[in-house]
C-alpha positions in Angstrom: -40.2 -3.2 80.6 -41.5 -0.1 82.6 -43.7 2.1 80.5 -42.2 5.4 79.5 -44.0 8.4 80.7 -45.6 10.3 77.9 -44.1 13.6 77.6 -46.2 16.9 77.3 -45.0 17.5 73.4 -46.8 14.2 72.3 -50.1 14.8 74.2 -52.8 16.2 71.6 -56.0 17.0 73.2 -59.1 15.5 71.7 -61.5 18.1 70.3 -63.8 18.8 67.5 -65.9 15.6 68.1 -69.1 17.1 66.1 -66.5 17.1 62.9 -65.3 13.7 63.8 -68.9 12.4 64.2 -70.2 13.9 61.0 -67.3 12.7 58.6 -67.2 9.2 60.4 -71.3 8.8 59.4 -70.8 9.5 56.0 -67.9 7.4 55.5 -69.8 4.4 57.3 -72.7 5.2 54.8 -70.5 4.6 52.1 -68.6 1.5 53.7 -65.5 3.0 53.6 -62.4 3.3 55.7 -59.7 5.7 56.7 -56.3 4.8 58.1 -56.8 7.8 60.5 -59.5 5.5 62.5 -57.9 2.2 61.9 -54.3 3.1 62.8 -55.4 5.4 65.6 -53.9 8.5 64.5 -53.5 11.3 67.2 -54.2 13.9 64.4 -57.7 12.4 63.7 -59.7 15.1 65.3 -57.7 18.2 63.7 -57.7 16.5 60.4 -61.5 15.5 60.2 -62.2 19.0 61.4 -60.1 20.5 58.4 -62.2 18.1 56.1 -59.5 15.6 55.2 -59.0 12.1 55.6 -56.6 9.4 54.4 -58.9 7.0 52.5 -58.0 3.2 53.4 -58.9 1.0 50.4 -59.2 -2.9 49.6 -61.0 -3.2 52.9 -60.0 -3.0 56.6 -58.0 -6.2 57.3 -54.1 -6.5 56.6 -52.3 -9.8 55.7 -49.4 -8.6 57.5 -48.8 -8.3 61.3 -46.2 -5.4 61.9 -45.1 -4.6 65.3 -46.4 -0.9 65.2 -49.6 -1.1 63.5 -52.9 -1.6 65.1 -54.9 -1.9 61.5 -57.0 -5.4 62.0 -55.3 -8.5 60.9 -57.1 -11.3 58.6 -54.9 -13.6 56.7 -56.4 -16.3 54.4 -59.9 -17.1 54.6 -60.4 -13.8 56.6 -60.0 -11.9 53.5 -62.8 -10.7 51.0 -62.3 -10.1 47.6 -62.4 -6.0 46.5 -65.4 -4.5 46.8 -65.9 -3.4 42.9 -67.8 -0.3 44.2 -65.1 1.0 46.4 -63.4 3.2 43.8 -66.6 5.0 43.1 -67.4 5.6 46.6 -64.3 7.1 47.5 -64.6 9.3 44.4 -68.1 10.0 45.8 -67.0 11.1 49.5 -63.8 12.8 48.1 -66.3 15.1 45.8 -68.8 15.7 48.8 -66.0 17.2 51.0 -64.6 19.2 48.3 -61.2 18.0 48.5 -58.3 19.5 46.7 -56.0 17.3 47.9 -56.9 13.2 48.1 -54.7 10.9 50.1 -55.3 7.2 49.3 -53.7 4.1 51.1 -54.6 0.6 51.4 -54.0 -2.5 53.7 -51.4 -4.9 52.6 -53.1 -7.7 50.3 -50.6 -10.3 49.8 -53.5 -12.7 49.1 -54.2 -11.2 45.9 -52.4 -11.9 42.8 -51.4 -8.4 42.3 -51.4 -7.3 45.5 -54.7 -5.2 44.9 -52.9 -2.8 42.3 -55.6 -2.9 39.8 -58.3 -1.8 42.5 -55.9 1.0 43.6 -55.3 2.0 40.1 -59.0 2.2 39.4 -59.5 4.3 42.7 -57.2 6.8 41.6 -58.7 7.1 38.2 -62.2 7.2 39.7 -61.2 10.1 42.0 -59.3 12.0 39.2 -62.3 12.0 37.1 -64.7 13.0 40.0 -62.4 16.0 40.7 -59.9 16.6 37.9 -58.3 19.6 39.5 -57.5 17.6 42.8 -54.0 16.3 43.4 -53.9 12.8 44.5 -51.3 11.4 46.5 -50.8 7.6 46.9 -49.5 5.7 50.1 -48.6 1.8 49.0 -47.5 -1.2 50.7 -44.3 -3.0 48.8 -46.6 -5.2 46.6 -44.1 -7.8 47.5 -41.5 -6.1 45.1 -43.5 -6.9 42.0 -42.7 -4.1 39.5 -45.7 -4.9 37.1 -48.2 -4.2 40.0 -46.4 -0.7 41.2 -46.0 0.2 37.4 -50.0 -0.3 37.1 -50.3 1.8 40.2 -48.0 4.4 38.6 -49.8 4.1 35.3 -52.9 5.7 36.7 -50.8 9.0 37.2 -50.7 10.1 41.1 -49.1 13.0 41.7 -47.3 11.9 44.8 -46.0 8.3 45.2 -45.7 7.2 48.8 -44.2 4.2 50.4 -43.1 4.3 53.9 -39.5 2.8 54.6 -41.0 3.1 58.5 -37.8 2.2 60.4 -34.1 1.5 60.2 -33.1 -1.7 58.6 -31.7 -3.4 62.1 -35.4 -3.0 63.5 -37.0 -4.8 60.7 -37.3 -8.3 62.2 -39.1 -6.8 64.9 -41.1 -3.9 63.5 -41.9 -5.2 60.0 -41.1 -8.9 60.0 -42.8 -9.3 56.4 -41.5 -6.9 54.8 -37.6 -5.9 53.5 -35.7 -2.8 54.1 -33.9 -3.3 50.7 -37.2 -4.1 49.0 -38.8 -0.8 49.9 -35.9 0.9 48.8 -36.2 -0.6 45.7 -39.7 0.2 45.5 -39.0 4.0 45.9 -36.3 3.8 43.3 -38.3 2.2 40.5 -41.2 4.8 41.3 -38.2 7.4 40.9 -37.6 5.8 37.6 -40.7 4.9 36.3 -42.5 8.3 36.6 -40.0 10.9 37.3 -42.5 13.7 37.0 -44.1 12.7 40.2 -43.2 13.6 43.8 -41.7 10.4 45.6 -42.3 10.2 49.2 -41.4 8.2 52.3 -41.8 8.2 55.9 -40.2 6.8 59.5 -40.9 6.5 62.7 -38.4 7.1 65.5 -38.6 6.0 69.2 -38.4 2.4 68.6 -35.0 1.6 69.9 -33.0 2.8 66.7 -29.9 5.2 67.0 -29.4 8.7 65.7 -26.7 7.8 63.3 -29.1 4.8 61.9 -31.9 7.2 61.3 -29.4 9.6 59.4 -28.1 6.5 57.4 -31.6 5.7 56.5 -32.3 9.4 55.3 -29.0 8.9 53.1 -30.7 5.5 51.7 -33.8 7.1 50.9 -32.3 10.1 49.4 -30.0 8.1 47.2 -33.1 6.0 46.4 -34.5 9.3 44.7 -37.1 10.3 47.2 -38.1 13.9 47.3 -39.7 14.3 50.6 -39.7 12.5 53.8 -41.7 12.5 57.1 -40.2 11.8 60.5 -42.6 11.3 63.6 -42.8 9.7 67.0 -43.7 5.9 67.3 -46.6 5.9 69.8 -48.1 2.6 70.9 -51.6 2.2 69.5 -52.6 -0.8 71.8 -51.0 -3.1 74.3 -50.6 -5.7 71.8 -48.1 -3.6 69.6 -44.5 -2.9 70.5 -43.7 -0.7 73.3 -42.1 2.8 73.1 -38.5 2.8 73.6 -37.8 6.6 73.8 -39.7 9.9 73.2 -37.5 11.8 71.2 -37.1 15.3 71.8 -38.2 18.3 69.5 -34.7 19.0 69.6 -33.8 15.9 67.9 -36.4 16.4 65.2 -35.1 19.5 64.3 -31.9 17.7 63.9 -33.2 15.1 61.7 -34.6 17.8 59.6 -31.5 19.5 59.3 -29.9 16.5 58.4 -32.4 15.6 55.7 -32.0 19.2 54.3 -28.1 18.8 53.9 -28.8 15.4 52.1 -31.0 17.3 49.6 -34.6 16.3 50.1 -37.0 18.9 48.7 -39.2 18.7 51.8 -38.4 17.1 55.4 -41.3 17.4 57.6 -40.1 16.1 61.0 -42.0 16.5 64.5 -43.4 14.2 67.2 -46.8 14.1 65.8 -45.9 14.1 62.4 -47.3 11.3 60.4 -47.1 10.0 56.8 -50.2 11.6 55.6 -50.4 14.4 58.1 -50.7 18.0 56.4 -49.8 15.9 53.2 -51.3 18.9 51.0 -48.9 21.5 52.6 -45.8 18.8 52.3 -46.7 18.7 48.6 -46.7 22.1 47.9 -43.5 23.0 49.9 -41.7 19.9 47.7 -42.9 21.4 44.4 -41.2 24.8 45.3 -38.0 25.6 43.2 
């Protein structure tokens, strides 16, 4: 397949190298990872300059092999047990940065009995203890649909529960072969029912070969599952080993998706070429909470 030329609306100039270096150094001293680095996010310079980062817990090796993701893979013997000091170190780094909004995500750990749910909950509670006034958003894997695991994470009282649907159902075999569209919807639906006071959030990528009608149906499915806020962004191929980009979606189409989501009744639809699930998450939360 001939590569599709990168249009100007998805090009982001790298800047703020000093901020990037300082924050990376602080993370490495504590043995911490961010999804910003592992997933090669195009917004990393901007976010690190703002003093924000999405903490990646449970190590830096994922047990799944999603076609879009550049997070390192390490199934079976390549995995290490969760670092018992990681929750404290995440809380310490968040406090050092003076964060008012903390986003915590993780690799998928299908090798662990609870998928890492207890470790996730300990991290949320450690951050809450260190920064009692901060808002906390968690971006979780599906925990293989295990309600007990999802319940344990929700019992740590995050302000936002985020689980990404990622793509339309037809694309799952190529994009998320070890996940399930219906299972992800059920995770979101359970979160809505179990913790009604939280904002429930999801996100998807476009440009993988889906149709506009499929995106709008996915938005309808998310809304029916009780999702309050949704993010929609352009898929960008992080490495040559990942799926190719099928299409660069125009800004006008992103505006159309936002309008479609607003008609469905979402409290917040953040749609644009460089939008990512955790990008400007504090602003998404604030706008989603508006009456």
